[in-house]
C-alpha angles and dihedrals in degrees: 000000000000092000093054095051097082091053091053092049092048092050092048092051091048088053092054091048092053093062123088118252093250089057094057135073083253089082091063090056091049092048091051092050093048094045092049095049092046092051092048091050090052101040107021109018093169093055119103114205125213109210115204118193129179123222094293086068094062098103131113097249093055094043092050093044093049092049092050093046093076091227129109121264145177123199125185107232117240099178135050090236130202115259130201113233136168087260097050132269118341135169122262101239092048088058099045098044089062092060119098121254109265096193146318136238135190116243121194107223120194121216118268141155106316092355129101124217110253147128104263121210106221122199119205128212127174140192142166113234142171110235121214101224121184137188103215093196095058104019090236117145138196132202100214121186114213140157117247129206121192117194113184134168113255123205097327100088113120117236112275095021131101119244118252108261133181124175111190137190114209143167090220115093116226113222120228093213118094122293097340091095095063100073088059095056103031099082091042097051092044090056091045090054093053091049092048093051092046091055092048092053101245113164087219091068106070116151088258098047120114121238115261114263116260127213111204123211113189129213113210 
């Protein structure tokens, strides 16, 4: 029944949390990060990687490993995480939605199941926060400082549909002055679009398809 569903989801998540990191898919992400950084150190020591992970990558082991790698990263947020502030613990979206809009860009969106073709107007906000990360199996916690970019559709969502929405963790700071912020978010949002379309079953989103072009319009 509908009422029983939340209990099943909660039980399943608690089961995942009870396993050690090496027993989860998380370990494959960590191995890939370590292998990539090791190969770069050996063969291209002056190269700086930019890891881009979809929502499955939003877990404390990956976020800590990426931060410690010394390379750039962007991770699409899956959880509305707790954030340390001067006024106590708050939730991430409550913090970011209070930030002013840095700029907008137009995003061509193809038709798909439950989604109308359109040119979406995306508004970008950014913040720097300190995440409250916790390992539920050991009780250990981390206060991890990251930059956050929130790209959300603004006033172009058709009736009955949900606005496009990407909340992203990144090592790249987004400037608040003019168009300099856009290079930091452009590759990330393009990848997020491809992932979003692939999940929704659009034929335009094969693994080899290129992200749709974006036309930024900046608000000063």
